[in-house]
C-alpha positions as CSV (number, residue, x, y, z in Angstrom):
1,M,-27.0,-97.9,-42.0
2,R,-26.9,-94.5,-42.3
3,D,-23.7,-92.6,-41.4
4,D,-24.6,-89.5,-38.9
5,S,-20.8,-88.6,-37.8
6,H,-21.0,-85.7,-39.8
7,A,-24.0,-84.3,-37.9
8,R,-22.3,-85.0,-34.5
9,L,-19.4,-82.7,-35.6
10,P,-18.9,-79.0,-33.9
11,N,-20.1,-76.4,-36.5
12,L,-16.4,-74.7,-36.7
13,T,-16.4,-71.8,-38.8
14,R,-13.0,-69.6,-39.8
15,R,-14.5,-66.7,-37.5
16,A,-14.7,-69.0,-34.4
17,F,-11.7,-70.9,-35.0
18,L,-9.4,-67.3,-35.0
19,S,-11.6,-66.1,-31.9
20,T,-11.0,-68.9,-29.9
21,A,-7.4,-68.5,-30.8
22,G,-7.3,-65.1,-30.1
23,S,-8.4,-65.2,-27.1
24,S,-6.5,-68.2,-25.9
25,V,-3.5,-66.2,-26.9
26,A,-4.1,-63.3,-25.1
27,A,-4.6,-65.1,-21.8
28,A,-1.4,-66.6,-22.1
29,A,0.7,-63.7,-22.7
30,I,-0.9,-61.3,-19.7
31,V,-0.1,-64.5,-17.2
32,G,3.7,-63.7,-17.0
33,C,3.6,-61.5,-14.3
34,A,1.4,-60.6,-11.2
35,P,1.0,-59.2,-7.7
36,T,2.2,-61.3,-5.7
37,S,-0.7,-62.2,-3.0
38,N,-1.0,-60.1,0.7
39,R,-0.8,-63.5,2.2
40,S,2.5,-63.9,0.5
41,A,4.5,-64.6,3.8
42,G,7.0,-61.6,3.8
43,F,5.9,-60.5,0.3
44,A,2.8,-58.7,0.2
45,S,2.3,-55.7,-2.7
46,A,1.3,-52.8,-1.7
47,G,-2.5,-52.4,-2.6
48,A,-2.7,-55.8,-4.2
49,V,-6.2,-56.7,-3.7
50,A,-6.5,-60.8,-4.5
51,D,-4.1,-63.9,-5.7
52,G,-2.9,-63.2,-8.8
53,P,-2.7,-66.2,-11.2
54,G,-0.6,-69.3,-11.1
55,I,2.8,-68.8,-13.2
56,E,4.5,-71.7,-13.0
57,G,8.4,-71.5,-11.8
58,A,7.1,-67.6,-10.8
59,V,10.2,-65.8,-8.8
60,P,9.9,-62.6,-6.6
61,V,10.7,-59.3,-7.8
62,T,10.7,-55.9,-6.7
63,L,10.2,-53.0,-9.0
64,R,10.6,-49.2,-7.9
65,I,8.4,-47.3,-10.5
66,N,8.0,-43.9,-10.9
67,G,8.9,-44.1,-6.6
68,K,6.6,-46.6,-5.7
69,E,7.4,-50.2,-4.9
70,H,5.5,-52.9,-6.5
71,R,6.3,-56.2,-5.0
72,L,5.2,-59.0,-8.2
73,L,5.8,-62.4,-8.9
74,V,6.9,-62.7,-12.7
75,D,7.7,-65.7,-15.0
76,P,11.7,-65.1,-15.4
77,R,10.8,-64.8,-19.3
78,T,8.8,-61.6,-18.5
79,T,9.9,-58.0,-20.4
80,L,10.0,-55.1,-18.6
81,L,7.6,-53.3,-20.7
82,D,5.1,-56.3,-20.4
83,C,5.3,-56.0,-16.6
84,V,4.8,-52.4,-16.6
85,R,2.3,-52.2,-19.1
86,E,0.1,-56.0,-18.0
87,T,0.6,-55.5,-14.5
88,V,1.4,-52.4,-13.1
89,A,-1.4,-50.7,-16.0
90,L,1.1,-47.9,-16.8
91,T,0.6,-47.7,-20.5
92,G,2.3,-44.5,-21.3
93,T,5.5,-46.6,-22.7
94,K,4.3,-48.3,-26.0
95,K,5.2,-51.2,-27.4
96,G,6.2,-50.9,-31.1
97,C,8.6,-52.9,-32.8
98,D,8.9,-55.2,-29.9
99,H,12.7,-55.7,-30.9
100,G,14.7,-52.8,-29.7
101,Q,14.9,-51.1,-33.2
102,C,12.2,-48.4,-32.9
103,G,12.6,-47.1,-29.2
104,A,9.1,-46.7,-28.6
105,C,9.4,-48.7,-25.4
106,T,12.3,-46.8,-23.3
107,V,12.5,-46.0,-19.6
108,H,14.8,-45.2,-17.5
109,V,16.7,-47.5,-15.3
110,N,18.7,-46.0,-12.4
111,G,18.6,-42.8,-14.7
112,R,19.8,-44.6,-17.9
113,R,17.4,-45.6,-21.3
114,V,16.9,-48.5,-21.5
115,N,14.5,-50.5,-24.5
116,S,12.6,-52.2,-22.0
117,C,11.1,-54.8,-24.4
118,L,14.4,-56.2,-24.3
119,S,15.2,-56.4,-20.8
120,L,14.0,-58.9,-18.5
121,A,11.6,-57.9,-15.4
122,L,13.5,-60.3,-13.2
123,M,17.0,-58.3,-14.0
124,H,15.6,-54.9,-12.5
125,D,15.0,-56.4,-8.5
126,G,15.8,-53.1,-6.6
127,E,16.1,-50.4,-9.5
128,E,14.8,-47.1,-10.0
129,I,12.9,-47.3,-13.0
130,T,11.1,-44.0,-14.7
131,T,8.4,-44.2,-16.9
132,I,6.6,-41.3,-19.3
133,E,4.2,-40.9,-16.2
134,G,7.0,-40.4,-13.8
135,L,8.4,-37.3,-15.3
136,G,5.4,-34.8,-15.0
137,T,1.3,-34.1,-14.9
138,P,-0.6,-32.6,-16.9
139,D,-0.4,-29.5,-14.7
140,A,3.1,-29.9,-14.3
141,L,4.7,-31.2,-17.2
142,H,9.0,-31.8,-17.6
143,P,10.7,-28.8,-19.7
144,M,11.0,-31.9,-22.0
145,Q,7.2,-32.6,-22.5
146,A,6.3,-28.6,-22.6
147,A,9.2,-28.6,-25.4
148,F,7.5,-31.2,-27.4
149,V,4.1,-29.5,-27.3
150,A,5.4,-26.2,-28.2
151,F,7.4,-27.1,-31.2
152,D,4.7,-29.9,-32.2
153,G,7.3,-32.6,-31.7
154,Y,4.8,-35.3,-32.4
155,Q,2.0,-36.2,-34.8
156,C,0.4,-39.3,-34.1
157,G,1.5,-39.6,-30.7
158,Y,2.6,-43.1,-30.5
159,C,6.2,-42.9,-30.6
160,T,6.2,-39.6,-28.3
161,S,6.5,-41.2,-25.0
162,G,9.9,-43.1,-25.9
163,Q,11.4,-40.1,-27.7
164,I,10.5,-37.6,-24.6
165,M,12.4,-40.5,-22.4
166,S,15.5,-40.4,-24.8
167,A,15.6,-36.7,-25.1
168,V,15.6,-36.2,-21.4
169,A,18.4,-39.1,-20.9
170,L,20.2,-36.8,-23.7
171,L,20.6,-34.2,-21.5
172,K,22.9,-36.1,-18.8
173,E,24.5,-37.7,-21.9
174,P,27.9,-36.6,-23.6
175,C,27.0,-34.7,-26.7
176,G,27.6,-32.2,-28.8
177,P,26.0,-29.0,-29.4
178,D,25.2,-29.0,-33.1
179,D,21.7,-30.4,-34.0
180,E,23.8,-33.6,-36.0
181,A,25.0,-34.8,-32.6
182,V,21.2,-34.8,-31.2
183,K,20.2,-36.8,-34.1
184,E,22.7,-39.0,-33.6
185,L,22.0,-39.7,-30.0
186,M,18.5,-39.9,-30.5
187,S,18.7,-42.4,-33.7
188,G,17.5,-45.0,-31.7
189,N,14.3,-43.7,-32.1
190,I,12.1,-43.9,-34.7
191,C,9.2,-41.3,-35.6
192,R,6.9,-43.2,-38.7
193,C,5.9,-39.5,-39.2
194,G,8.8,-38.0,-39.7
195,A,8.7,-35.0,-37.1
196,Y,12.5,-34.8,-36.3
197,P,13.0,-31.7,-37.4
198,N,10.5,-30.0,-34.4
199,I,11.8,-33.4,-32.2
200,V,15.3,-31.6,-32.4
201,A,14.3,-28.1,-32.0
202,A,11.8,-29.1,-29.1
203,I,15.6,-30.7,-27.9
204,Q,17.7,-27.8,-28.6
205,Q,15.9,-25.6,-26.6
206,V,15.5,-27.8,-23.8
207,R,19.6,-27.7,-23.6
208,R,19.9,-24.0,-24.3
209,N,17.6,-22.6,-21.3
210,A,19.1,-25.6,-18.9
C-alpha cells in the first residue's frame, strides 16, 4: 500500500511560517490597551465608537494626555509608552531601546519627565501626561522646538522628541549655567547621530531667553 501521508502535509515554507508568526505576535502586542465601550456603565470614552478587543483581566484607567481625557481598559502590564502610541495614536513618542536606556520615549507626568517604556499606564490614573504633541504646533512651536530647528539639534530625528521633552523639563530643574551641567542632566537621552553640541546650544539659547 502506498503511503500518502507526505501528500497530506501542508506546504510550509520558511517565509509562510515567519509571516504567520509575525502577524500573531503583532496582534497580541496591540491587545494590551483599548478604549472603553460607550456602553460601559459609567466609563464611556470620549470619542469611542466601538467596543475594544476583549482583554482578560483588564482594568479601567483614565489618562489625561495633552489636556484631553482618555478612559481606557488596559492590561495591567501595558506600558504607558505602548498605550500612548498604540491606543491613543500619539506616535511622536518613540520606542527606542524599550529598556529605559535611550530616552526616546520621554514624556512628562505631572510636569516631571519619565521614561514611558518603564512606566505602566495603570500607574498614572488621573495624572497629567504631556507628550511632544502637547508642547506646540507647526504654526506655534514651543521655544525649545524652535531652538532645535534653529540650531539643527537633530539629524535622523528619531531621538528628537525625547530630547526636547527632557530639555523642556530641564528648564524647571536645578541646573548649573555651563554646558557641562546641561550635558549631565541630558545624559539620559542618547543621540546616535551625535548632534550633542547642537542640542546643548539649543537648550542654552532657550535658557538665556527664559
